[in-house]
N, C-alpha and C positions, 0 to 999 in steps of 0.2 A: 503492501500498501503505499510505504513511501517511496519509494522507486516509482511509481504512480503519480503519486502528487508532487515529487521533481518534475518530473519528463511533463506534468498538466501545467508547470510553471514559465514553459517556453513555447515558442510558435515550433510545430510538427517539423518545418523543413531544417529546422538545427541539428535535431536528429538523425535525417535522413542519410548520413553517411556511415552511421553504427551499422556496424558488421556482424562485432562480440561482446557479449557480455559474459563474464567467467566469474567465477566465484575463486577468491585467494584463501585457503585456508590455513595457513600461516598466522601466528599471532602476530608474528613479528615482522609482517609485512605491513606496509603503510596503509590507512584504513582504506584508499580506493588511488586507482591510477586510470589515466585517459590517455588515449594519443589522436590520431585522426579516425579512425575508426574502432577503437577501443573500450572498452570499458571495463575495469577489475576492480570486484569490490571487497572487501575482506569482510569474513563470514558473520563477524559479530557487526559490522558496521550499523545493521538497522537495531542495534540493542543502544547505540549512543544517540544521546537529544541531540547532537549535531547531524546526524544523517541526512536529511534534506538539503542542510547548508552544504555539508561535503559533496554530496552527488550534484548540487549547483554547479561548482566552484569546478567538479570534472565535467560538467556539459559545456563552461565554460572553455576550457581544455578541447574536446570535441569542436567547439565553433570556431575557434582560434586557427587548429592544426587541420579538419576535416574543412570547414563548410568555409574560411574565407579565405581562397587561395588564389595563386598566380594565374593569369587568363595565357603568357606567354613564353614563363620558363625561361625565360632570355637571361636575364642579368642578376647577379646574386647579391642579396643584400648584406652585410656586415653581419647578419644572425644566421644560427644554426641551430636545428630540430634534432640533435645527437651530432650526425655526420650528412643530416640532411639539408642541404640550404633551405632558406626561405627568400626569396624573389623580391627585388627591388617593388614588382606591382602587386606583390600581396599586401592587402589591405593591413595585415596585421605588422607587418613591417613598419606602417606609417605609425601602428598605435606606441610598436616598441620604441621607435626613436622617438617619440615624446619624452622618454626620460634616460635610454641608455644609446650609447654608441656602440656596442655589440654586445653579446650573450652576457659577459660577468662586468662590463664596464660602464658605469652611470657616466651622464652626458656631466662635463666639468659643474654646472651651475645645478645639478641634480641635489636635491636634500630628501631624507627621510622624510621630509612631512609632503612629498610628492608623490605619496603613495598611500594608497589607504588602508595597509596597514605593514608591519614589518616584513612578513612575509612576502609581501609583493615585491620589496623592495630588493628580492634575492637574485630574481632574474625576469626578461621580460615575459616569459610566456605564464609565469607565476604572476608577474604584475595583470596581466590580460584576465588570468581565471579569477582570480581575489578581485578585481574591478567589477567582472561580470555577475560575479555571487554579491557584491554589493550594490550596485545599480538595478540588481533584479529584487533582492531583498533588503536594501536599507535605499531607496531610491530617496525620498526624503532629507536622509542624513548626507546622503554623497552629494547632493546638489548643494547644500549649504556648506559645506566643505569646497567644494569646485567654485564659489562662487566668493572664496576666500584666497584661490591658489590657481592659477594661471595653467599649472602642468594637469592638474586635476579636472581643471574646466575643459581643456582637450578632451581627457581622455573620456570626460561623461560626454562630449559631445560626439565623440569617435561611437562612443556604444549606442547613445539614442541615436544617431543618423546612419552609419554602415552595419548595427549588428542590430536593433530592435525597430529598425523603421521608423523611427518620429515618436514611437510611443514609450511613454514615463511611467515610472511605477511611484509609489508612496513607501509601500512596505514599513518594515517596523522602523521608528525612528529613535537612535542609540544618542546615549550622550558622551561621544569621543571624539578626539580631532585626530586627523591622518596622522598616520607614522605611530600612534598611541596605544596600538593592540599588535600582537605578533600576528596573528591568524585570524583572521575575517569568518570562519567555519565555526568559529568556537563563540561570536555572539549570540546570546540565546535569548 
């Protein structure tokens, strides 16, 4: 039911590239993992209070890596998904470039307050997934944070216009400042 609830939170076309959903039985595994077309869920995930938020974070990875894709696959950007290049015309490369120069290197002017969580600051892919989750579940708070921070405003606008087709969400309002929490999946 939690999986169905999380899937219901996003448009159906966000999930069209999803081909594999598997259960991980090792309790030492991460709560969940996702790629361009796969979703791996730890067996005990659904016992956690944060399960739906974790799923939405992982759906963010599915959208980032599987839905927002290059059209020409010609010029490589500075970003890599493992060893797979992210191409310059991939819309995600525009999002990543708001705060990052390359996978593990921030732009010189970037600050921790330019991210919705400290986990988002670890790499561009987590920045996208955490921002996706925050946009969907804490939209009003994200808008307030974005009004005070130009980089967050660019991220908010990207999600609003290039991912959610202009649709905005209110969600649960939380009293936090950007960069103040480690992991947006744990906001309950």
